[in-house]
C-alpha positions in Angstrom: 2.2 -65.9 -151.4 4.0 -69.1 -150.2 6.1 -66.5 -148.0 3.2 -65.9 -145.8 2.6 -67.9 -142.6 -0.4 -70.0 -142.2 -2.0 -70.4 -138.6 -4.2 -73.4 -137.9 -7.3 -73.2 -135.7 -4.9 -74.6 -132.6 -2.5 -71.9 -133.4 -4.8 -69.2 -133.4 -6.4 -69.9 -130.0 -2.9 -70.0 -128.8 -2.6 -66.5 -129.7 -5.8 -65.0 -129.2 -5.3 -66.7 -125.4 -2.1 -64.2 -125.3 -3.9 -61.7 -126.7 -7.1 -61.1 -124.7 -5.6 -59.2 -122.2 -4.9 -56.4 -124.4 -7.6 -56.7 -126.0 -9.9 -53.2 -126.9 -6.1 -51.5 -127.5 -5.2 -52.1 -130.8 -4.0 -49.2 -132.6 -5.5 -47.6 -135.6 -2.7 -48.0 -137.7 -2.6 -51.3 -137.2 -5.8 -51.9 -138.4 -5.2 -49.9 -141.4 -2.6 -52.5 -142.2 -4.9 -55.2 -141.5 -7.9 -54.3 -144.1 -4.7 -54.2 -146.7 -3.4 -57.4 -146.1 -6.6 -58.7 -146.3 -7.4 -57.8 -149.3 -4.4 -58.5 -151.2 -3.3 -61.9 -149.2 -6.8 -63.1 -148.4 -7.1 -65.4 -151.9 -3.6 -67.1 -151.1 -4.1 -67.7 -147.8 -7.2 -69.6 -148.4 -5.1 -71.6 -151.1 -2.6 -71.9 -148.9 -4.6 -73.8 -146.6 -6.5 -76.2 -148.5 -3.1 -77.4 -149.9 -2.5 -78.2 -146.5 -6.0 -79.5 -145.7 -6.6 -76.9 -143.4 -9.8 -75.0 -143.6 -10.5 -72.5 -146.5 -13.2 -70.3 -144.4 -11.0 -67.0 -143.4 -14.4 -65.5 -142.2 -14.1 -66.7 -139.0 -10.8 -65.1 -138.4 -11.2 -62.0 -136.2 -8.9 -59.0 -136.0 -6.5 -60.3 -133.0 -6.5 -63.4 -134.6 -5.4 -61.5 -138.2 -2.8 -59.3 -135.8 -1.6 -62.2 -134.4 -0.9 -63.9 -137.5 0.7 -60.6 -138.4 3.1 -60.8 -135.6 3.9 -64.1 -136.7 4.7 -63.2 -140.0 6.9 -60.5 -138.7 4.7 -57.8 -140.2 4.5 -55.8 -137.1 6.9 -52.8 -136.0 8.0 -50.6 -133.4 5.8 -47.9 -135.6 2.7 -49.6 -134.3 2.9 -47.6 -131.1 3.2 -44.3 -132.9 0.3 -45.0 -135.5 -1.1 -41.7 -136.0 -5.0 -41.4 -134.4 -7.9 -39.1 -135.9 -7.1 -36.1 -134.1 -3.3 -36.1 -135.3 -2.3 -36.8 -131.4 0.5 -39.9 -131.2 -2.1 -41.6 -128.8 0.7 -41.6 -125.5 -0.5 -40.4 -122.0 2.6 -37.9 -122.4 0.5 -35.9 -125.3 -2.7 -35.3 -123.0 -3.4 -31.6 -122.6 -3.7 -31.2 -118.8 -4.9 -27.3 -119.0 -7.8 -28.0 -121.2 -11.4 -28.0 -119.9 -14.9 -28.4 -120.6 -16.3 -24.7 -119.5 -19.7 -25.8 -117.8 -19.8 -22.9 -115.4 -18.0 -24.4 -112.1 -15.8 -22.1 -109.6 -13.0 -22.5 -107.6 -13.2 -20.8 -104.3 -9.6 -20.4 -102.4 -8.8 -18.1 -99.0 -10.4 -17.1 -95.8 -12.0 -14.3 -94.2 -12.0 -11.5 -95.7 -9.4 -12.9 -98.4 -12.2 -15.5 -99.9 -12.0 -15.2 -103.3 -14.5 -17.1 -106.3 -13.3 -17.2 -109.5 -14.8 -19.3 -113.1 -13.0 -22.9 -112.9 -13.1 -22.8 -116.9 -12.4 -20.3 -118.9 -11.9 -20.5 -123.1 -11.3 -24.1 -122.7 -8.4 -23.4 -120.3 -8.2 -24.7 -116.5 -7.5 -21.2 -114.1 -6.2 -20.6 -110.7 -7.7 -19.1 -108.0 -5.3 -16.5 -106.0 -6.7 -15.3 -102.4 -6.9 -11.6 -101.8 -4.4 -9.9 -99.4 -4.9 -9.9 -96.2 -5.1 -6.3 -93.8 -4.7 -5.5 -90.2 -7.1 -7.1 -87.7 -9.4 -4.7 -86.6 -12.4 -4.6 -84.4 -15.5 -5.0 -87.0 -16.6 -9.2 -86.3 -14.6 -9.9 -89.5 -11.1 -12.3 -90.3 -9.6 -9.2 -91.6 -5.8 -11.1 -91.1 -7.6 -14.1 -93.2 -6.5 -16.5 -90.6 -9.4 -18.4 -89.7 -9.9 -16.1 -86.5 -12.3 -13.4 -86.2 -10.8 -10.2 -84.2 -8.4 -12.2 -82.5 -5.7 -10.4 -82.8 -7.3 -6.3 -81.8 -5.1 -4.7 -78.6 -6.0 -5.0 -75.4 -7.3 -1.8 -73.6 -4.9 -0.6 -70.5 -6.1 2.0 -68.1 -5.3 3.2 -64.5 -2.1 2.9 -62.6 -1.1 1.5 -59.4 -3.6 -1.4 -58.3 -6.0 0.1 -60.2 -4.2 -0.9 -63.1 -7.1 -2.4 -65.7 -6.9 -4.6 -68.9 -9.8 -5.5 -70.6 -10.2 -7.5 -74.1 -9.9 -4.2 -76.8 -13.0 -6.2 -79.1 -16.0 -7.6 -77.8 -17.7 -10.1 -79.7 -19.8 -9.4 -82.4 -17.1 -6.6 -83.5 -17.9 -4.5 -80.5 -15.1 -2.1 -79.3 -14.3 -1.9 -75.3 -14.2 0.4 -72.9 -11.9 0.3 -69.8 -12.4 1.4 -66.4 -9.9 1.9 -63.9 -10.5 0.3 -60.6 -11.3 1.7 -57.4 -8.2 3.5 -55.1 -7.6 1.8 -51.4 -5.6 2.1 -48.4 -2.1 2.6 -48.9 0.0 -0.5 -48.2 3.6 -0.9 -48.2 4.9 -1.8 -51.6 2.1 -1.2 -54.1 0.2 2.1 -55.3 -3.2 1.2 -53.7 -4.2 4.9 -53.7 -3.4 4.5 -57.0 -1.7 8.1 -58.0 1.1 6.9 -59.7 3.5 6.4 -56.7 4.6 3.3 -55.0 3.3 4.2 -51.4 6.0 4.8 -49.0 3.9 4.2 -46.4 1.5 2.0 -45.4 -2.5 2.2 -43.8 -1.9 4.2 -40.3 -1.8 0.9 -38.2 -3.6 1.9 -34.9 -1.1 2.0 -31.6 -3.2 -0.5 -29.7 0.2 -2.5 -28.3 1.9 -0.2 -25.2 5.3 0.2 -25.5 7.8 0.2 -22.3 10.8 3.0 -22.1 12.9 3.6 -19.8 14.5 7.3 -19.2 11.5 9.6 -17.5 13.3 12.3 -15.7 10.8 12.9 -13.4 8.2 11.5 -10.7 5.0 14.1 -11.6 2.3 11.3 -10.2 1.3 11.9 -6.9 -0.4 8.0 -5.8 -0.5 9.0 -2.0 -0.7 12.1 0.1 1.3 14.0 0.8 2.2 15.0 -2.7 5.3 16.4 -2.0 6.8 13.3 -0.7 5.5 11.0 -3.4 6.6 13.5 -5.9 10.2 14.2 -7.4 9.1 17.8 -9.2 6.0 19.6 -10.5 5.0 20.7 -14.6 4.0 24.1 -14.1 5.5 27.3 -12.8 2.5 26.8 -10.0 3.9 23.8 -8.6 1.3 21.4 -10.1 1.4 17.4 -10.3 -1.1 15.0 -11.6 -2.7 12.2 -9.6 -3.9 8.5 -8.8 -7.4 7.7 -8.4 -6.1 6.3 -4.5 -4.7 9.6 -3.9 -7.9 11.2 -4.8 -10.0 8.3 -2.4 -8.0 9.6 0.3 -8.1 13.6 -0.1 -11.7 13.0 -0.8 -11.5 14.6 -4.2 -12.7 13.5 -7.7 -10.7 12.7 -10.5 -7.3 11.0 -10.8 -5.3 8.9 -13.4 -6.7 4.6 -13.4 -4.6 3.2 -11.0 -4.1 0.3 -13.1 -2.0 3.0 -15.3 -3.4 1.8 -18.3 -5.4 3.9 -20.9 -7.6 3.2 -23.3 -8.8 5.8 -25.5 -9.6 6.2 -29.6 -7.9 2.6 -30.1 -4.9 3.6 -28.6 -4.0 2.2 -25.6 -0.7 3.4 -22.9 0.7 1.9 -20.4 2.3 4.5 -17.9 5.7 4.5 -15.8 5.1 3.0 -12.1 3.8 5.8 -10.0 6.7 5.5 -7.1 9.6 6.4 -9.4 10.0 8.6 -12.3 7.0 8.5 -14.6 7.1 11.6 -16.8 9.9 13.0 -19.6 10.2 17.2 -18.6 11.6 19.0 -21.0 12.2 23.0 -20.4 12.9 25.1 -23.4 15.3 24.3 -25.5 16.0 20.8 -23.8 16.5 16.9 -25.2 15.4 13.7 -23.3 15.4 10.2 -24.8 13.2 7.7 -24.1 14.9 4.1 -24.6 12.6 1.0 -26.0 13.5 -2.0 -23.0 12.6 -4.3 -25.9 13.5 -3.1 -29.2 11.0 -4.2 -32.1 9.6 -3.0 -35.6 6.2 -0.9 -35.5 4.2 0.2 -38.4 3.3 3.3 -36.4 4.0 4.9 -32.7 2.4 7.2 -31.2 3.2 9.2 -28.0 1.0 10.4 -25.4 1.8 14.0 -24.0 1.0 17.7 -23.4 2.6 21.2 -22.6 2.2 23.1 -19.6 2.5 27.0 -19.6 1.1 27.3 -23.1 1.4 25.0 -25.9 4.9 24.2 -28.0 6.5 22.4 -30.9 8.6 19.3 -30.4 10.6 17.9 -32.5 10.5 13.6 -32.2 13.5 11.5 -33.6 12.7 7.9 -34.2 16.4 5.7 -34.0 16.7 2.3 -35.3 19.3 -0.2 -34.6 20.8 0.1 -37.7 22.1 4.0 -36.6 19.2 4.8 -38.9 16.6 8.0 -37.6 13.4 9.6 -38.7 12.8 12.8 -37.9 9.1 14.4 -37.3 8.0 17.6 -35.8 4.5 17.9 -34.1 3.0 20.8 -32.3 1.6 20.0 -28.6 -1.3 21.6 -27.1 -1.8 23.7 -23.4 -2.8 20.6 -20.8 -5.8 22.8 -19.9 -8.3 23.8 -22.8 -6.7 22.2 -25.9 -8.7 20.1 -28.7 -8.6 17.1 -29.6 -7.7 15.3 -26.5 -7.1 11.1 -25.7 -8.0 11.6 -22.1 -9.3 14.2 -19.7 -10.9 15.5 -16.7 -8.6 13.4 -14.3 -7.6 16.4 -12.4 -4.3 18.3 -10.9 -2.8 19.4 -7.7 0.0 21.3 -5.7 2.6 19.7 -4.4 0.8 21.5 -1.4 -1.8 19.1 -1.7 -4.3 21.8 -2.9 -6.9 20.4 -5.2 -8.4 22.7 -8.1 -11.7 21.3 -9.9 -11.1 19.7 -12.9 -13.9 20.8 -15.6 -12.7 18.6 -17.9 -8.9 19.4 -17.4 -6.2 19.1 -17.7 -6.1 17.2 -21.2 -3.4 14.5 -22.8 -2.7 14.4 -26.3 -1.3 11.9 -29.1 1.4 12.6 -31.2 1.3 9.8 -33.7 4.0 8.9 -36.0 3.1 6.7 -39.3 6.7 4.9 -40.3 7.5 4.4 -43.9 7.8 1.0 -45.2 11.5 1.1 -45.0 11.5 2.1 -41.6 8.5 -1.0 -40.6 11.1 -3.5 -41.2 13.8 -2.1 -39.1 14.0 -2.6 -35.4 12.8 0.9 -33.4 15.3 1.3 -30.4 15.0 4.6 -29.1 13.1 8.1 -29.6 14.1 11.5 -29.1 12.3 14.8 -28.3 13.3 18.4 -27.6 11.4 21.3 -27.0 11.4 23.9 -29.6 10.0 26.6 -27.8 11.9 30.0 -28.1 9.8 31.2 -24.8 11.1 29.8 -21.5 7.9 29.3 -20.1 6.6 26.3 -22.1 7.4 22.7 -20.8 7.2 20.0 -22.8 5.6 16.4 -21.1 6.0 12.9 -22.4 4.1 10.2 -20.2 3.7 7.3 -22.0 4.0 5.5 -25.8 2.3 3.3 -27.7 2.7 1.3 -30.7 1.0 -0.4 -34.1 2.3 -4.0 -35.3 3.4 -3.9 -38.8 
């Protein structure tokens, strides 16, 4: 037994201090060897201690003291770390079983919305995994069908109507209520828009009341008598019975009623016209098949044009051609009624006289009428430079008489 090292109290204390951080983690294998060593060598240790003058009380040595003594004696090996434990494992952390669990009734929940799933956390001592349900297309039902944490957010919008009546609303209302779509109300036409909601871009805008008189030249007769005698203050009659119109000044001198305003301004039905000077050519007279042109003194852009005129010796058709500065033209046709008894009229009851100064009772005659032309959206951006007319009558009797022009601003 002389080969077994002997620990003094000071030596044991030093080893005890060195081993203190590892107390409580001794392997069972080392403890087993400790028991065997104690039985076989305890008596010899006591004898050795006595021979050296030390204490023979080995009962004061605890497990740490002995283990340290074992280490000093060279009895510990690398196998200590692998000493088997009671359950047969090596005792290493790598030998732990992460999938093992205690089945205590717990659950695992995963997914969002309609994809939420709950499963037991432990089955048969094994940890379980949770896989969310498959998402579906979002519908208007107050649920999160596509499982992204939002409700009814991808339901398609509803669109109805055309033009400016087109309306778009959410397809789904809060609470999963399916929405309905109602088109907007149609409105007046506006260039560049489908305001009347017929599916066609408006080619013409709203009719702008022709409240702006347009100065033109090209009249070919003076048929308004501003003073007696009419034969000398007019240049031509308007019908087959040599009638002309007259002014209020003429009426006052002749002692008769009626007469055109001395100012030459005619206001009626939202339109305003300005007659040409009474002492010059002031009307465009066209016989059957004849053509004539009135040129604007100041060419300009307009939204609408209104032409004041009438026919004599019966109603007739007339063509109206608007010509623009770029050379383009717009052609339209109209019916021009006879100056007696036609309807509806713009102005009436102003009277007529023969060029021999024979007056006739007016009785709401003669009458003048308006030919209104609403310009296209494209034409409203152009500059109007002239208006041409043609008497379309196949009968030689009716005459077309153009008196004045007014226009509506774009």
